[in-house]
C-alpha positions as CSV (number, residue, x, y, z in Angstrom):
1,X,86.4,102.7,112.8
2,X,84.9,100.3,115.2
3,X,87.7,97.7,114.5
4,X,90.4,100.4,114.7
5,X,89.2,101.8,118.0
6,X,89.0,98.3,119.6
7,X,92.5,97.5,118.5
8,X,94.4,100.8,118.6
9,X,94.5,104.2,120.2
10,X,93.0,106.2,117.3
11,X,93.9,109.9,116.8
12,X,91.1,111.5,114.8
13,X,93.1,113.7,112.5
14,X,90.1,114.2,110.2
15,X,88.3,116.0,113.0
16,X,91.1,118.4,113.9
17,X,90.7,122.1,113.0
18,X,94.4,122.9,113.5
19,X,96.0,119.8,111.8
20,X,99.6,121.0,112.2
21,X,99.1,121.5,116.0
22,X,97.2,118.2,116.2
23,X,100.2,116.3,114.6
24,X,102.8,118.1,116.6
25,X,101.1,117.2,119.9
26,X,101.0,113.5,119.0
27,X,104.1,113.1,116.7
28,X,105.9,110.7,119.0
29,X,102.8,108.5,119.5
30,X,101.7,107.8,116.0
31,X,103.0,104.6,114.4
32,X,100.4,104.1,111.6
33,X,98.2,106.2,109.3
34,X,94.8,104.9,107.9
35,X,93.8,107.1,105.0
36,X,91.6,107.3,101.9
37,X,93.1,107.1,98.4
38,X,92.2,110.7,97.6
39,X,93.7,112.1,100.8
40,X,96.9,110.0,101.0
41,X,99.8,111.3,103.1
42,X,102.2,114.0,101.9
43,X,105.9,114.4,102.7
44,X,105.3,117.0,105.4
45,X,103.0,114.6,107.3
46,X,105.4,111.7,106.9
47,X,108.4,113.7,108.0
48,X,106.5,115.0,111.0
49,X,105.9,111.5,112.4
50,X,109.3,110.0,113.5
51,X,107.8,106.7,114.7
52,X,105.6,106.2,111.7
53,X,105.8,102.6,110.4
54,X,102.9,102.2,107.9
55,X,100.4,104.1,105.8
56,X,97.4,101.9,105.1
57,X,95.3,103.3,102.2
58,X,91.6,102.6,101.9
59,X,91.4,102.3,98.1
60,X,93.4,101.0,95.1
61,X,95.0,104.4,94.2
62,X,98.0,105.6,96.2
63,X,99.2,108.5,94.1
64,X,98.3,110.9,96.9
65,X,100.9,109.2,99.1
66,X,104.4,110.5,98.7
67,X,106.1,107.2,98.1
68,X,109.6,108.6,97.9
69,X,109.2,110.2,101.3
70,X,107.8,107.0,102.7
71,X,110.7,105.0,101.3
72,X,113.2,107.4,102.7
73,X,111.6,107.1,106.1
74,X,111.4,103.3,106.0
75,X,107.6,103.5,106.0
76,X,105.5,100.7,104.5
77,X,102.5,101.6,102.3
78,X,99.5,99.3,101.6
79,X,96.3,99.6,99.5
80,X,93.2,97.6,99.0
81,X,93.3,96.0,95.5
82,X,91.2,93.1,94.1
83,X,88.3,93.4,96.5
84,X,86.8,96.3,94.6
85,X,87.7,95.1,91.1
86,X,84.4,93.5,90.3
87,X,82.3,96.3,91.5
88,X,84.2,98.9,89.5
89,X,84.0,96.7,86.4
90,X,80.2,96.2,86.9
91,X,79.5,100.0,87.2
92,X,81.8,100.7,84.2
93,X,79.7,98.4,82.0
94,X,76.5,99.6,83.6
95,X,77.3,103.2,82.6
96,X,78.1,102.1,79.0
97,X,74.7,100.3,78.8
98,X,72.8,103.0,80.5
99,X,74.1,105.7,78.2
100,X,73.9,103.7,75.0
101,X,70.4,102.6,75.5
102,X,69.2,105.9,77.0
103,X,68.0,104.2,80.2
104,X,67.7,107.4,82.2
105,X,66.0,109.4,79.4
106,X,63.6,106.5,78.7
107,X,62.5,106.4,82.4
108,X,61.8,110.1,82.3
109,X,59.9,109.5,79.0
110,X,57.6,107.2,80.9
111,X,57.3,109.2,84.1
112,X,56.6,112.5,82.3
113,X,53.7,111.0,80.3
114,X,55.6,111.5,77.0
115,X,55.2,107.8,76.2
116,X,51.4,108.2,76.2
117,X,51.3,111.7,74.6
118,X,54.2,111.5,72.1
119,X,54.6,107.8,71.4
120,X,57.7,105.6,71.4
121,X,61.0,106.7,72.9
122,X,63.7,107.7,70.2
123,X,65.8,104.9,69.0
124,X,69.1,104.4,70.8
125,X,72.5,102.6,70.1
126,X,73.3,98.9,70.5
127,X,76.3,97.7,72.5
128,X,76.8,94.1,71.4
129,X,79.1,93.6,68.5
130,X,80.6,97.0,68.8
131,X,84.4,97.8,69.2
132,X,85.6,98.5,72.7
133,X,89.0,99.8,73.8
134,X,90.5,99.3,77.3
135,X,93.2,101.9,78.2
136,X,95.2,100.1,80.9
137,X,94.7,96.3,81.2
138,X,95.3,96.0,84.9
139,X,92.9,94.1,87.3
140,X,89.9,96.4,86.6
141,X,90.6,96.8,82.9
142,X,90.8,93.0,82.5
143,X,87.5,92.5,84.2
144,X,85.8,95.2,82.1
145,X,87.2,93.6,78.9
146,X,86.0,90.1,80.1
147,X,82.4,91.5,80.6
148,X,82.5,93.3,77.2
149,X,83.7,90.1,75.5
150,X,80.6,88.4,76.9
151,X,78.5,91.0,74.9
152,X,80.3,89.8,71.8
153,X,82.2,93.0,71.6
154,X,85.5,93.4,69.6
155,X,88.0,94.0,72.4
156,X,91.3,95.9,72.0
157,X,93.6,97.3,74.7
158,X,96.6,99.5,75.3
159,X,99.1,98.5,77.9
160,X,102.9,98.9,78.4
161,X,103.2,95.5,76.6
162,X,101.0,92.7,75.3
163,X,99.6,90.4,78.0
164,X,99.4,86.6,77.7
165,X,96.0,86.6,79.4
166,X,94.7,88.8,76.5
167,X,95.6,86.6,73.6
168,X,92.1,86.8,72.2
169,X,92.1,90.6,72.2
170,X,93.9,93.1,70.0
171,X,97.0,95.0,71.4
172,X,97.3,98.6,70.2
173,X,100.5,100.6,70.2
174,X,99.1,103.9,71.5
175,X,96.1,105.5,73.2
176,X,95.3,107.4,70.0
177,X,95.3,104.3,67.9
178,X,93.1,102.5,70.5
179,X,90.6,105.4,70.5
180,X,90.5,105.5,66.7
181,X,89.4,101.9,66.4
182,X,87.0,102.1,69.3
183,X,83.3,102.9,69.7
184,X,83.7,102.8,73.5
185,X,86.9,103.7,75.3
186,X,87.3,102.7,78.9
187,X,90.0,104.5,80.9
188,X,91.3,102.1,83.6
189,X,94.8,103.4,84.1
190,X,96.6,104.0,87.5
191,X,96.9,107.7,88.5
192,X,100.0,109.8,89.0
193,X,102.2,112.1,86.9
194,X,103.1,109.4,84.4
195,X,99.5,109.1,83.2
196,X,98.4,112.7,83.5
197,X,96.3,113.7,80.5
198,X,97.1,110.5,78.6
199,X,93.6,111.0,77.2
200,X,94.3,114.4,75.5
201,X,92.7,116.3,72.7
202,X,94.2,114.0,70.1
203,X,92.8,110.9,71.7
204,X,89.4,112.5,72.2
205,X,89.3,113.6,68.6
206,X,90.3,110.0,67.5
207,X,87.4,108.6,69.4
208,X,85.1,111.0,67.5
209,X,81.5,112.3,67.4
210,X,80.1,108.8,67.6
211,X,82.4,107.5,70.3
212,X,81.9,107.2,74.0
213,X,84.5,107.8,76.8
214,X,84.1,106.0,80.1
215,X,86.4,107.0,82.9
216,X,86.5,105.1,86.2
217,X,90.2,105.6,87.0
218,X,91.5,109.1,87.9
219,X,90.2,112.4,86.7
220,X,93.8,113.5,86.0
221,X,94.2,110.8,83.3
222,X,91.9,112.8,81.1
223,X,92.4,116.4,80.0
224,X,89.2,117.7,81.4
225,X,89.4,121.0,79.5
226,X,89.7,119.2,76.2
227,X,86.9,116.8,77.2
228,X,84.5,119.6,78.0
229,X,85.2,121.4,74.7
230,X,84.7,118.2,72.7
231,X,81.4,117.4,74.5
232,X,80.1,121.0,74.0
233,X,81.1,121.0,70.3
234,X,79.8,117.4,69.8
235,X,83.2,116.3,68.4
236,X,82.9,113.6,71.1
237,X,79.7,111.7,71.2
238,X,79.3,110.9,74.9
239,X,81.1,110.6,78.2
240,X,80.4,108.5,81.3
241,X,82.4,109.8,84.2
242,X,82.7,108.6,87.8
243,X,85.7,110.9,88.6
244,X,86.3,114.7,88.3
245,X,89.0,117.2,89.0
246,X,88.1,119.1,92.2
247,X,85.3,116.7,93.1
248,X,82.8,116.9,94.5
249,X,82.8,120.5,93.3
250,X,83.0,119.5,89.6
251,X,83.1,122.0,86.8
252,X,79.5,123.4,86.3
253,X,80.0,123.1,82.5
254,X,79.4,119.3,83.0
255,X,75.9,119.9,84.5
256,X,74.8,121.8,81.4
257,X,75.6,119.0,79.0
258,X,73.1,116.4,77.7
259,X,75.8,114.1,76.4
260,X,77.4,113.0,79.6
261,X,76.4,110.6,82.4
262,X,77.6,111.8,85.8
263,X,78.3,109.6,88.8
264,X,79.5,110.6,92.3
265,X,82.8,108.6,92.4
266,X,81.1,105.5,93.7
267,X,82.3,102.7,91.5
268,X,83.3,100.6,94.5
269,X,80.3,101.8,96.5
270,X,78.6,98.6,97.6
271,X,78.2,97.4,101.2
272,X,80.2,94.2,100.4
273,X,83.2,95.9,98.8
274,X,83.5,98.8,101.3
275,X,83.5,96.3,104.2
276,X,86.2,94.2,102.5
277,X,88.2,97.4,101.9
278,X,87.9,98.4,105.5
279,X,89.0,94.9,106.6
280,X,92.1,95.1,104.4
281,X,93.1,98.5,105.9
282,X,92.7,96.9,109.4
283,X,94.5,93.7,108.5
284,X,97.5,95.5,107.0
285,X,97.9,97.6,110.2
286,X,97.6,94.6,112.5
287,X,100.1,92.6,110.4
288,X,102.7,95.4,110.5
289,X,102.5,95.8,114.3
290,X,102.6,92.0,114.8
291,X,105.6,91.6,112.6
292,X,103.8,89.5,110.0
293,X,103.9,89.9,106.2
294,X,101.6,92.6,104.9
295,X,98.6,91.3,103.0
296,X,98.7,93.9,100.2
297,X,101.9,95.9,100.2
298,X,102.7,98.7,97.8
299,X,106.2,99.2,99.3
């Protein structure tokens, strides 16, 4: 915000109570939108701004931006890829390790005095040598796979087609086949209608009562109703989730479960990455208005 306010006249849409009136009063002035991935920009907003040139998204996902409306209006769209890849991969693997080795429960065991009064903490599950599936081998999926390979895990993936950079890993033909051969299934797909509920009841059942699902992509990529039922019935062993439908007001059924690790959608939540994301939002806006190539264009 400091950079934006030094460089531009900023209209603080997020503070407006009557957003329609706010836009109508400034429609002819606004040439750019800076937005978060979850908020995006819908067709109504794009159509209401006749001089709009660019929508600069703070985040990798841009499924909340109406790309067809943007294309029709000649509006460029940018996002912030790459700079958050490492952090998201780190947290993904950290969740797998935390859940597998019972790190949170083990700490509670010590703090509560159970270690002294009851003895050793119950045995947990190892990670190294196990089978891992990566559903969506994009930037983040690749980095997760690389980290898992360093743990001597057997890595497989599902993508639209096999990738040359993954020649040491196994390509699977479907999400269900990938889940069936995996102990740990990471969901690292892009969002949007094409991937809605790719992880459905069949995929969850294929992962099974000893399997673990880790989702750091979009909540809509997983059928949340099927997931909750499987966790409650123990037909799925465990889930590590950083994204939820309706977040932050997630379904209260998750809170009652003891076989899920819940995170507040903060996979990219480090000082270093968030600063880099903010810089990319700013750099894309400046490039557009100075007539230079956009650093990270979507369209």
